[in-house]
N, C-alpha and C positions, 0 to 999 in steps of 0.2 A: 481435559485429559489429553495427553500426548500418546500417540501410538507409533510403534515401529512395525512395519510389515516386511515379511521375508517370504520369498518363494524357495521351497526346498524340494529335493527329491526324497523318496522313501528312506533311503539310507541315512541322509542327513537329518531328517526330521521325525523319524519313526517313533522315538520315545515321546516327544512332545505331542505329536498327532494322536498316537494311541491313547495317551493320558487324557487329552481333551475329549476325544470321542467316547472313550469308556465312561468318563464322568457324566457326559450329557446323555448319550444314547443307552448305555448299558445300565448305569446306576439310576439316573433320573427318570428316563423313559422306559426302562425295563425291557429293552430290546435285547434278544439273545446275542451274546458276544459272537457266536458263529455267524450271525447275519450281518454284523457290523464291518468286519474286515474281509477283504476279498483279494483276488489276484490283481485286480486293477490298481490297487494301492502301489504296487511295485513299479508301475510305469507312469503313474499319474504325476502331475505337477501339484504340489501341495502348497497352500498359503497358510502362514501362521501369523497371527497378530499378537503383539506383545504390548502390555501396558507400560506406564512410565517407570515401573520397578523391574522391568524385563521379565515379567511373568507372562507366560503364554495364556491368552484369554479366548482365542477363537481360531478356528481352522476351517478349511474347505478344500476341495480338490477339483481338478480338471483332468478328466480321463483322456486317453488317446483317441477316443471316439467323439470328443468334444462335449462331454456331459459334465455339467457343474453339479456338485453334490457333496454329501457328507459334511454339510454345514453344521458345525458345532460351536456354540458360543456359551461360555460360562454364564450361568443364570444372572449373576450380578453385573454383567456387561452387555446384556441384551438391549442395546440401544440402536436407534436408527443409524447413528453415525458408525457404529461398529459394523453393522450389516452392510451399509453402503460401501464402506472401505473394503470389506471382504469381497463383495460382489464386483466392485470396480477393479480390484486387482485380478480376480479370476477372469473377468471379461478381457482385460488387457492381455493376460497370458494367452487367452484363446485367439485374440487378434494377432498377436506375435507369432503364434503357431499356425496362422492362416486357416483357421476353421471358418468355413463359409456360414455354417449354422451352429448354433449353440443349443444343446439339449439339456433339459431339466426333467426331474421327476417330481410330481406334486401329489398331494392328497386329492382324492377324487372330488371332494367337496369344493376345491378351488379351481377346477378346470374352467368353469364359465368365466370366472374373474380373469384368469390368465388368457383365455381366448380374446377377451375384450382388450387386452394389452397387445395382441398380435401373435401370441403363441398359437401353434397349431398342434393338436394331438396327433400322435402316430402310434401305431401298435395297439394292442389290446390292453384293457384294464387288467392289472395283476395284483396279487396280494403280496405285501412285503411286511413280514413280521406281524401279520394279522390286520394290516391296514390296506384298504383298497387304494391303489395308486395308478397314475397315468403318466406316460412319457409325453413331453411336449417339446417343441423346438421353434426357434425363430432365427431370422437372419442375424448374424453376429453384428453387423453394422447398425442394426436397429434394436438391439437388445434392451428391453425396458426393465425397470427395476421391479422384480417380482414380489409377490406376497411372501415375505421372508418367514412368516409363521407356518407356511405350507410347504416349503421346499427345504428338504434336508437330505 
């Protein structure tokens, strides 16, 4: 399968990004819509992946604080290739914006795994839509491929 990857700002990609994230997070995972969208969307760099029919199948964002997140991939396209393409593009955006560190938020259950990859926890554990989560970071130049099932 062939993919097209585009980076967009909120104004350019709002409709596509909202549609993907609502489909995955609000409908599929039942996360309240009020938790899904925030003020960081307006200033973040968003990545959208399109399939060979030009349908948007995945999205993620890089915030102004260097945090990768809001990773939403349509169920039928959840393959390692799609996730690797999405993360590679987001990491490239972070490097171009000269972020020395990249931040992610993961489910508490996967902190040990991410620590083994070189991520370092920072801040306190917090609840996000009823799920315990932890912020982690690592050097941008050494960013490993994370457990994509645990980072969203």
